[in-house]
VOSE-806456 format. One line per 2 residues: number of its first residue (from 1); their letters; for each residue x, y, z of C-alpha. Coordinates in Angstrom, 3 decimals. Last residue first. Example, Ala and Ser with C-alpha at 12.3 -4.5 7.8 and 13.67 -1.06 7.14 Angstrom:
residues 2
2	SA	13.670 -1.060 7.140 ~ 12.300 -4.500 7.800
***
This chain:
residues 423
423	AK	-5.134 -103.976 -105.353 ~ -1.911 -105.971 -105.458
421	AV	-0.109 -103.375 -103.335 ~ -2.970 -103.312 -100.805
419	VA	-2.849 -107.097 -100.389 ~ 0.912 -106.968 -99.973
417	EA	0.581 -104.322 -97.252 ~ -1.977 -106.472 -95.402
415	TE	0.612 -109.209 -95.254 ~ 0.064 -112.351 -97.261
413	GV	-1.491 -115.489 -95.898 ~ -1.842 -117.791 -92.910
411	EL	-5.233 -119.495 -92.744 ~ -6.955 -120.410 -89.506
409	KR	-10.006 -122.625 -89.852 ~ -13.713 -121.879 -89.455
407	VG	-16.172 -124.746 -89.778 ~ -19.309 -124.002 -91.785
405	NV	-21.786 -126.631 -90.659 ~ -23.944 -128.689 -93.023
403	VG	-26.696 -130.566 -91.193 ~ -27.503 -134.147 -92.217
401	DV	-26.348 -135.600 -88.928 ~ -23.040 -133.733 -89.255
399	KK	-22.011 -132.391 -92.669 ~ -18.757 -130.455 -92.826
397	ET	-18.212 -127.291 -94.827 ~ -14.993 -125.313 -94.793
395	RT	-14.779 -121.645 -93.856 ~ -11.572 -119.633 -93.773
393	RK	-10.152 -117.664 -90.878 ~ -7.500 -114.984 -91.199
391	IT	-3.897 -114.464 -90.223 ~ -1.939 -111.840 -92.146
389	ID	1.742 -112.038 -91.314 ~ 3.368 -108.994 -89.731
387	GF	3.717 -110.409 -86.186 ~ 4.800 -113.810 -87.436
385	ED	8.215 -114.312 -85.879 ~ 7.457 -117.243 -83.578
383	TG	8.840 -119.740 -86.047 ~ 8.114 -123.210 -87.410
381	LR	5.093 -121.849 -89.256 ~ 2.558 -124.486 -88.245
379	EK	3.885 -125.014 -84.722 ~ 4.202 -121.284 -84.020
377	LE	0.718 -120.688 -85.393 ~ -0.847 -123.305 -83.125
375	EY	1.066 -122.051 -80.080 ~ 0.156 -118.415 -80.737
373	RF	-3.579 -118.799 -81.335 ~ -4.666 -116.074 -78.897
371	RA	-1.533 -114.025 -79.412 ~ -1.980 -113.937 -83.199
369	LF	-5.732 -113.350 -82.765 ~ -5.271 -110.284 -80.545
367	TG	-2.931 -108.799 -83.105 ~ 0.743 -108.150 -82.591
365	GP	2.560 -105.384 -80.696 ~ 4.445 -107.953 -78.660
363	VT	3.546 -111.452 -79.932 ~ 3.774 -113.781 -76.934
361	YD	3.184 -110.917 -74.497 ~ 5.646 -111.143 -71.645
359	KW	6.107 -113.220 -68.518 ~ 3.318 -115.601 -69.567
357	MI	0.963 -116.856 -66.880 ~ 0.729 -120.120 -64.962
355	GR	4.482 -120.651 -64.812 ~ 4.472 -120.503 -61.018
353	EM	6.651 -117.376 -61.035 ~ 4.323 -115.728 -63.560
351	LV	1.281 -116.437 -61.398 ~ 3.118 -114.887 -58.445
349	PI	3.991 -111.770 -60.472 ~ 0.325 -111.563 -61.583
347	LL	-1.054 -111.542 -58.034 ~ 0.758 -108.649 -56.378
345	EV	1.407 -105.627 -58.610 ~ -0.963 -106.257 -61.508
343	LD	-3.863 -107.834 -59.610 ~ -3.374 -105.616 -56.565
341	EY	-3.558 -102.536 -58.809 ~ -6.729 -103.801 -60.470
339	SE	-8.427 -104.622 -57.170 ~ -7.396 -101.350 -55.492
337	PN	-8.630 -99.114 -58.334 ~ -11.598 -99.806 -57.931
335	SV	-12.767 -102.170 -55.201 ~ -14.074 -105.565 -56.234
333	YA	-12.840 -105.823 -59.778 ~ -13.677 -108.725 -62.023
331	VN	-10.993 -110.986 -63.451 ~ -12.177 -113.017 -66.434
329	FG	-9.704 -115.842 -66.068 ~ -7.516 -117.994 -68.283
327	DV	-7.426 -121.241 -70.234 ~ -9.742 -123.472 -68.234
325	DA	-9.190 -127.219 -67.877 ~ -11.469 -127.521 -64.816
323	EN	-9.110 -129.320 -62.421 ~ -5.658 -128.063 -63.376
321	IF	-6.568 -124.560 -64.539 ~ -9.116 -124.027 -61.771
319	SE	-6.632 -125.358 -59.214 ~ -4.039 -122.833 -60.363
317	FV	-6.339 -119.854 -59.952 ~ -7.753 -120.921 -56.568
315	DA	-5.372 -118.887 -54.401 ~ -6.985 -115.485 -54.916
313	IG	-10.533 -115.585 -53.517 ~ -13.747 -114.145 -55.030
311	CF	-17.437 -113.310 -54.857 ~ -19.921 -110.748 -53.496
309	AF	-22.507 -108.633 -55.352 ~ -24.179 -111.508 -57.186
307	AH	-24.296 -113.687 -54.110 ~ -25.595 -110.729 -52.094
305	GL	-28.502 -110.237 -54.484 ~ -29.416 -113.920 -54.411
303	MR	-29.051 -114.025 -50.622 ~ -31.470 -111.090 -50.295
301	PT	-33.878 -112.715 -52.779 ~ -33.865 -115.912 -50.698
299	LP	-32.288 -119.315 -51.390 ~ -32.691 -121.972 -48.731
297	KG	-29.519 -122.445 -46.688 ~ -26.500 -124.728 -46.895
295	EH	-24.267 -121.809 -47.897 ~ -22.648 -123.843 -50.687
293	EA	-26.026 -125.120 -51.881 ~ -27.364 -121.552 -51.974
291	FN	-24.349 -120.354 -53.974 ~ -24.640 -123.240 -56.442
289	KA	-28.306 -122.462 -57.056 ~ -27.564 -118.780 -57.626
287	SN	-24.747 -119.609 -60.045 ~ -27.029 -121.941 -62.026
285	IL	-29.631 -119.195 -62.336 ~ -26.971 -116.788 -63.595
283	SH	-25.693 -119.413 -66.051 ~ -29.203 -119.687 -67.497
281	IA	-29.129 -116.037 -68.518 ~ -32.451 -114.948 -69.906
279	SS	-35.580 -116.591 -71.286 ~ -37.447 -115.624 -68.124
277	RE	-40.682 -116.682 -66.476 ~ -40.314 -120.427 -66.995
275	KL	-36.706 -120.265 -65.836 ~ -37.936 -118.598 -62.638
273	GE	-39.286 -121.897 -61.352 ~ -35.737 -123.116 -60.851
271	VD	-35.126 -120.210 -58.430 ~ -37.771 -121.547 -56.065
269	FP	-38.253 -119.058 -53.241 ~ -37.225 -118.798 -49.614
267	ED	-38.418 -115.714 -47.681 ~ -35.931 -113.035 -46.655
265	VP	-36.499 -110.397 -49.351 ~ -40.273 -110.780 -49.670
263	FK	-40.595 -110.654 -53.497 ~ -41.807 -107.545 -55.387
261	SF	-38.317 -105.978 -55.236 ~ -37.252 -108.917 -57.386
259	DI	-38.633 -107.225 -60.508 ~ -38.123 -109.938 -63.134
257	NM	-36.709 -109.302 -66.611 ~ -33.907 -111.802 -65.881
255	FS	-30.818 -109.658 -66.426 ~ -32.581 -106.472 -65.335
253	SI	-33.717 -108.009 -62.071 ~ -30.223 -109.455 -61.629
251	TA	-28.773 -105.940 -61.630 ~ -31.339 -104.672 -59.135
249	LG	-30.646 -107.700 -56.934 ~ -26.931 -106.950 -56.910
247	GE	-27.626 -103.342 -55.962 ~ -29.934 -104.600 -53.208
245	WD	-27.243 -106.958 -51.917 ~ -24.729 -104.092 -51.698
243	AN	-21.268 -105.379 -50.810 ~ -19.730 -102.829 -48.430
241	KE	-19.424 -105.252 -45.515 ~ -18.144 -107.993 -47.790
239	YR	-15.468 -105.691 -49.201 ~ -14.375 -104.721 -45.697
237	DH	-14.201 -108.389 -44.708 ~ -12.003 -109.123 -47.729
235	KA	-9.708 -106.227 -46.821 ~ -9.521 -107.563 -43.268
233	QS	-8.745 -110.997 -44.695 ~ -5.927 -109.461 -46.750
231	AQ	-4.568 -107.779 -43.643 ~ -4.725 -111.084 -41.792
229	AE	-3.005 -112.856 -44.651 ~ -0.116 -110.403 -44.559
227	EM	2.289 -113.062 -43.296 ~ 1.659 -114.957 -46.538
225	KR	2.927 -111.991 -48.514 ~ 1.500 -109.028 -50.451
223	GV	-2.182 -109.695 -49.735 ~ -4.874 -110.651 -52.249
221	SP	-8.633 -110.391 -52.864 ~ -9.553 -112.035 -56.143
219	AI	-12.775 -111.476 -58.121 ~ -13.218 -114.480 -60.426
217	MP	-15.042 -115.002 -63.680 ~ -14.339 -118.196 -65.575
215	FF	-12.459 -117.859 -68.891 ~ -12.648 -120.782 -71.310
213	NV	-10.887 -121.145 -74.663 ~ -12.340 -122.828 -77.761
211	DT	-10.063 -123.807 -80.656 ~ -8.351 -126.192 -78.225
209	AA	-10.991 -128.864 -78.819 ~ -10.220 -128.714 -82.538
207	RG	-13.079 -127.876 -84.872 ~ -14.958 -130.340 -87.081
205	IE	-18.578 -130.138 -85.953 ~ -18.173 -132.872 -83.338
203	VA	-14.917 -131.353 -82.072 ~ -16.641 -128.085 -81.163
201	IA	-19.510 -129.912 -79.454 ~ -17.003 -131.965 -77.461
199	RV	-15.204 -128.765 -76.362 ~ -18.571 -127.411 -75.212
197	ER	-19.316 -130.497 -73.102 ~ -15.841 -130.801 -71.608
195	VF	-15.825 -127.144 -70.531 ~ -19.316 -127.445 -69.005
193	EA	-18.305 -130.560 -67.067 ~ -15.218 -128.765 -65.739
191	LK	-17.421 -125.830 -64.691 ~ -19.827 -128.182 -62.938
189	KM	-16.944 -129.668 -60.983 ~ -15.513 -126.228 -60.186
187	DT	-18.755 -124.784 -58.796 ~ -19.071 -120.988 -58.468
185	SD	-16.885 -120.250 -61.500 ~ -19.437 -119.321 -64.172
183	CF	-18.308 -118.856 -67.757 ~ -16.962 -116.380 -70.313
181	IA	-16.190 -118.265 -73.506 ~ -13.379 -117.685 -75.978
179	EA	-12.976 -118.685 -79.612 ~ -16.716 -118.897 -80.104
177	HK	-18.448 -119.963 -83.324 ~ -19.574 -123.598 -83.428
175	GA	-19.084 -124.710 -79.835 ~ -20.402 -121.356 -78.636
173	FQ	-23.610 -121.671 -80.655 ~ -24.203 -125.207 -79.407
171	KG	-23.506 -124.062 -75.851 ~ -25.983 -121.203 -76.170
169	SA	-28.649 -123.514 -77.583 ~ -28.321 -125.814 -74.563
167	SA	-28.108 -122.887 -72.147 ~ -24.747 -121.591 -70.888
165	GA	-23.981 -118.907 -73.479 ~ -21.133 -116.498 -72.733
163	QF	-19.462 -115.613 -76.022 ~ -16.175 -114.183 -77.273
161	LV	-15.039 -114.017 -80.903 ~ -11.600 -112.686 -81.850
159	PT	-12.278 -110.048 -84.491 ~ -12.873 -111.126 -88.113
157	RQ	-10.691 -109.205 -90.592 ~ -7.767 -109.410 -88.157
155	PS	-5.636 -106.485 -89.341 ~ -8.542 -104.717 -91.099
153	PH	-8.649 -105.460 -94.791 ~ -7.770 -102.987 -97.566
151	AD	-10.170 -104.138 -100.256 ~ -9.838 -107.304 -102.320
149	EW	-11.320 -109.579 -99.650 ~ -14.064 -107.171 -98.640
147	SG	-16.850 -109.455 -99.925 ~ -15.315 -112.607 -98.492
145	EW	-13.625 -112.676 -95.104 ~ -15.210 -109.748 -93.302
143	LS	-18.548 -109.525 -95.110 ~ -19.003 -113.260 -95.591
141	YM	-17.997 -113.944 -91.994 ~ -20.558 -111.393 -90.795
139	LD	-23.309 -112.945 -92.912 ~ -22.571 -116.408 -91.531
137	MY	-22.583 -114.908 -88.030 ~ -26.081 -113.492 -88.513
135	ED	-27.419 -116.897 -89.540 ~ -26.179 -118.335 -86.233
133	AQ	-27.495 -115.312 -84.338 ~ -30.989 -115.908 -85.742
131	AY	-30.948 -119.474 -84.452 ~ -29.641 -118.132 -81.128
129	SE	-32.479 -115.597 -80.878 ~ -35.023 -118.299 -81.702
127	DH	-33.785 -120.370 -78.774 ~ -34.295 -117.491 -76.325
125	PI	-37.454 -115.832 -77.603 ~ -36.743 -112.426 -79.248
123	AS	-37.252 -109.572 -76.791 ~ -40.467 -107.575 -77.015
121	TA	-42.102 -104.696 -78.911 ~ -38.949 -103.732 -80.782
119	GM	-37.698 -100.141 -81.148 ~ -34.125 -100.588 -79.900
117	AK	-34.886 -99.270 -76.399 ~ -37.947 -101.536 -76.234
115	AA	-35.882 -104.625 -76.998 ~ -33.156 -103.557 -74.581
113	SE	-35.729 -103.175 -71.785 ~ -37.149 -106.607 -72.554
111	SY	-33.662 -107.977 -71.976 ~ -32.369 -111.158 -73.608
109	ST	-29.899 -109.638 -76.042 ~ -28.297 -112.162 -78.447
107	VV	-24.697 -111.530 -77.424 ~ -21.378 -111.866 -79.265
105	NW	-18.458 -110.420 -77.292 ~ -16.306 -109.109 -80.118
103	AL	-12.540 -108.925 -79.727 ~ -10.368 -106.107 -81.073
101	RG	-6.588 -105.802 -80.880 ~ -5.911 -105.686 -84.609
99	KT	-4.218 -102.314 -84.802 ~ -6.682 -100.752 -82.315
97	AH	-8.015 -98.215 -84.830 ~ -8.039 -100.753 -87.681
95	DL	-9.983 -103.270 -85.573 ~ -12.289 -100.432 -84.538
93	TA	-13.042 -99.674 -88.182 ~ -13.636 -103.364 -88.904
91	WT	-15.975 -103.527 -85.871 ~ -18.023 -100.598 -87.177
89	RA	-18.206 -101.985 -90.719 ~ -19.277 -105.431 -89.522
87	LL	-21.847 -103.878 -87.148 ~ -23.427 -101.799 -89.905
85	YP	-23.391 -104.658 -92.417 ~ -24.846 -107.176 -89.953
83	TI	-27.822 -104.982 -88.974 ~ -27.962 -104.099 -85.270
81	YS	-30.898 -105.363 -83.158 ~ -30.666 -109.096 -82.461
79	TS	-27.035 -109.970 -83.150 ~ -25.925 -107.780 -80.258
77	GT	-22.499 -106.201 -79.739 ~ -20.178 -106.261 -76.732
75	IG	-16.575 -105.065 -76.802 ~ -13.438 -106.972 -75.858
73	FG	-10.311 -104.831 -76.101 ~ -6.807 -106.236 -76.364
71	VN	-3.740 -105.160 -74.393 ~ -0.588 -104.815 -76.470
69	KS	0.447 -101.303 -77.447 ~ -1.321 -98.925 -75.066
67	VR	-1.970 -95.153 -74.922 ~ -3.885 -94.789 -78.197
65	AM	-5.825 -98.008 -77.753 ~ -7.251 -96.671 -74.488
63	AH	-8.296 -93.406 -76.137 ~ -10.146 -95.301 -78.839
61	MG	-11.800 -97.535 -76.229 ~ -13.252 -94.759 -74.046
59	AS	-16.934 -95.065 -74.940 ~ -17.348 -98.619 -73.675
57	FS	-19.502 -98.404 -70.552 ~ -23.122 -97.337 -71.069
55	GH	-25.490 -96.129 -68.351 ~ -28.002 -97.678 -65.969
53	GR	-31.586 -96.947 -64.974 ~ -33.750 -97.874 -61.998
51	GE	-37.473 -98.554 -62.510 ~ -37.999 -100.225 -59.125
49	YT	-35.976 -103.225 -60.335 ~ -36.777 -103.634 -64.046
47	DM	-35.110 -100.438 -65.260 ~ -31.596 -101.691 -65.809
45	VA	-31.254 -99.655 -68.993 ~ -30.828 -101.826 -72.009
43	YT	-28.393 -101.769 -74.903 ~ -25.952 -103.738 -72.772
41	DA	-22.212 -103.622 -72.136 ~ -19.824 -106.054 -70.482
39	FF	-16.640 -104.250 -71.560 ~ -13.643 -106.590 -71.489
37	IS	-10.041 -105.484 -71.114 ~ -7.642 -107.865 -72.789
35	TI	-4.662 -110.168 -72.492 ~ -3.074 -108.645 -69.387
33	KG	0.697 -108.190 -69.505 ~ 0.495 -106.279 -66.176
31	KD	2.002 -103.081 -67.597 ~ -0.360 -103.230 -70.562
29	AL	-3.306 -103.552 -68.166 ~ -2.099 -100.566 -66.112
27	KA	-1.755 -98.421 -69.235 ~ -5.252 -99.388 -70.382
25	LW	-6.787 -98.624 -66.961 ~ -5.137 -95.201 -66.739
23	TY	-6.350 -94.417 -70.272 ~ -9.888 -95.380 -69.297
21	YE	-9.962 -93.272 -66.118 ~ -8.368 -90.286 -67.828
19	LS	-11.066 -90.386 -70.490 ~ -13.568 -89.288 -67.828
17	GK	-17.056 -90.593 -67.036 ~ -15.627 -93.530 -65.136
15	TR	-14.355 -91.145 -62.425 ~ -16.999 -92.120 -59.845
13	SN	-15.591 -95.644 -59.839 ~ -12.525 -94.309 -58.012
11	DA	-12.912 -96.197 -54.712 ~ -10.737 -94.910 -51.861
9	PD	-13.696 -93.533 -49.869 ~ -15.323 -97.015 -49.904
7	KW	-19.061 -96.494 -50.520 ~ -18.437 -97.054 -54.235
5	QG	-17.886 -100.673 -53.164 ~ -21.649 -101.316 -53.401
3	IG	-21.566 -103.748 -56.321 ~ -17.974 -104.942 -56.673
1	M	-18.930 -107.973 -54.634
***
């Protein structure tokens, strides 16, 4: 429901064009012991719905790294339009700049607008884009973990890999490559099934089930104490009032390459039939179906837009972990800065008290990967003092049903300083 909250006089979203906004956010995230800040970027402008445009989001990362020591940064990059060498070099530079706190959200780019912006005539078909992405990743691994082996490596070499595929080909790609997956949270049973399915794919190709971590999106609305529930509900009601269904529909139009302004806004329509018209985000379609089922009403464009603009409740965190086997949460803001400040000042202390969240970073000042794989590394090394040790991934081949898969394994080696000295 973050869409439309700019109408709240206290919202500071208008300041996103300034470095001060990004440095404030990084400092707050460090204070709250948050794993990473994720930028859901796109090469497209959201021009499908009545021709409306949209800007970029991730320009402030260098400044954020400068004012923080621990929080990681997840940045989006497409395997469809940027050459592997250029992206590998850019990400390696950012990994140096952030001292190993970089994660890459791997996307295949579904948008027709993105295709045109990058000089292509049309978007690559869905399954073909994932086949291309698989080859792309092999090239990236070779660049990061092979050809630059004797040069001064970036702290992580390969950034932590995020992904968000929910289609059959997307799940196969995630099971093979992803270390973290953004996923839908509208139906806990379906989420648990999704987690089991992707973990099984990972195990089938030779990875451990725990190599893949899952982060459902949630937008919590919290009060300071139980007796403040009414105030929290009032806040929730205010958010719902401000939620902009048309803004949500404009965003979905871009996601699915369908102009929903052409549909009668309050007439039911078959969301399943849209899959034939769009190769885009299957998880978005699933979310819309789940929302309609929950409301007990036929799905309309207005409801679809409102569902995208409005979500969240605070007390479900623990149940998601216990029932769906997730590893963390992709926390979306509702009102900015109120949502972020409430998260750090109100919700995180409760999660810490319940033992759901760490009370401090596992590897203070360490790399994103070292924190992400902390328990595995601690068990292998017999110590938790490994902040200066180089941790990289190696590739081993395993044949499954006649297909050879390159399975990535953690390898603990020399420090970056030792590599430089030998060179």
